[in-house]
C-alpha positions as CSV (number, residue, x, y, z in Angstrom):
1,M,3.8,18.3,11.3
2,T,5.5,15.0,12.0
3,S,8.3,15.5,14.6
4,F,11.2,13.0,14.5
5,H,13.6,11.6,17.3
6,L,16.7,10.7,15.1
7,I,16.4,12.0,11.5
8,T,17.8,15.4,11.1
9,D,16.7,18.2,9.3
10,D,19.7,17.8,6.4
11,E,18.4,14.3,6.1
12,L,14.6,15.5,5.2
13,A,15.6,18.0,2.9
14,R,17.7,15.4,1.2
15,F,15.2,12.8,1.3
16,S,12.7,15.6,-0.2
17,A,15.1,16.7,-2.5
18,V,15.2,12.8,-4.1
19,L,11.4,12.5,-4.3
20,R,11.5,15.6,-6.0
21,E,14.3,14.2,-8.7
22,N,12.2,11.5,-9.3
23,G,9.1,12.8,-9.9
24,W,7.3,12.0,-6.6
25,G,5.7,14.6,-4.1
26,E,6.1,14.6,-0.5
27,E,2.6,13.7,0.0
28,A,3.0,10.6,-1.3
29,F,5.5,9.3,1.1
30,E,5.6,8.5,5.2
31,L,8.4,8.4,7.2
32,Q,8.3,7.0,10.7
33,D,11.5,6.7,12.9
34,E,12.3,4.2,15.8
35,E,14.8,4.4,18.7
36,L,16.5,0.9,18.8
37,D,17.1,-0.4,22.4
38,Q,21.1,0.1,22.3
39,A,21.4,-3.3,24.7
40,Q,19.6,-5.5,21.7
41,A,21.3,-3.3,18.8
42,E,23.4,-5.5,16.3
43,V,25.6,-2.6,15.7
44,E,26.5,-0.4,19.0
45,N,26.7,2.8,16.7
46,C,23.1,2.0,15.3
47,T,20.9,4.5,17.0
48,G,17.5,3.6,15.5
49,Q,15.7,2.6,11.7
50,V,13.4,4.9,9.9
51,G,10.3,3.1,7.9
52,I,9.1,4.3,4.5
53,R,6.2,3.8,3.2
54,N,5.0,4.7,-0.4
55,L,1.0,5.6,0.4
56,V,0.1,5.3,-3.5
57,T,2.0,2.1,-3.9
58,Q,2.0,0.8,-0.4
59,A,5.4,-0.4,-0.7
60,V,7.7,-0.3,2.4
61,E,11.5,-0.2,3.5
62,V,13.2,0.0,6.8
63,Y,16.2,1.5,6.8
64,R,18.7,1.8,9.4
65,L,19.7,5.3,11.4
66,G,23.0,6.8,12.6
67,P,26.3,6.7,12.3
68,G,27.8,5.5,9.6
69,W,24.5,4.9,8.3
70,E,23.0,6.4,4.7
71,W,19.5,6.0,4.6
72,V,18.8,8.8,2.3
73,A,21.1,7.4,-0.2
74,D,19.9,4.1,0.4
75,F,16.3,5.2,-0.2
76,S,17.4,7.4,-3.1
77,R,18.8,3.7,-4.7
78,D,15.8,2.0,-4.3
79,L,13.4,4.9,-5.4
80,S,15.5,5.1,-8.7
81,N,15.4,1.0,-8.9
82,G,11.4,1.3,-8.9
83,K,11.3,-0.8,-5.5
84,F,8.4,1.9,-4.6
85,G,7.0,2.0,-7.8
86,Q,6.4,4.4,-10.5
87,P,5.2,8.4,-9.2
88,P,1.7,8.7,-10.9
89,G,1.6,9.8,-14.7
90,T,4.9,7.9,-15.6
91,T,5.7,5.2,-18.1
92,P,6.9,2.5,-16.1
93,R,10.6,1.2,-16.6
94,I,11.1,-2.1,-18.9
């Protein structure tokens, strides 16, 4: 099982729920979190970022992690808008 430094269990549960709601399985996505160097961070409260890759379509996006950032909501919006492609076996949205 992957270990995360910045992503909470609650965020992972919401991420999984978003995938199911949109017809995707967890096995289709890869997450990688990275802690930002606070000396170089643009926003003092920003503590990191999460890269999300769709292993089926190879689409990738990076979201901010930390107080004030809602990466799961941002991912959900992008997933619903087709940024990561369509789940296998579904008709493409027009």
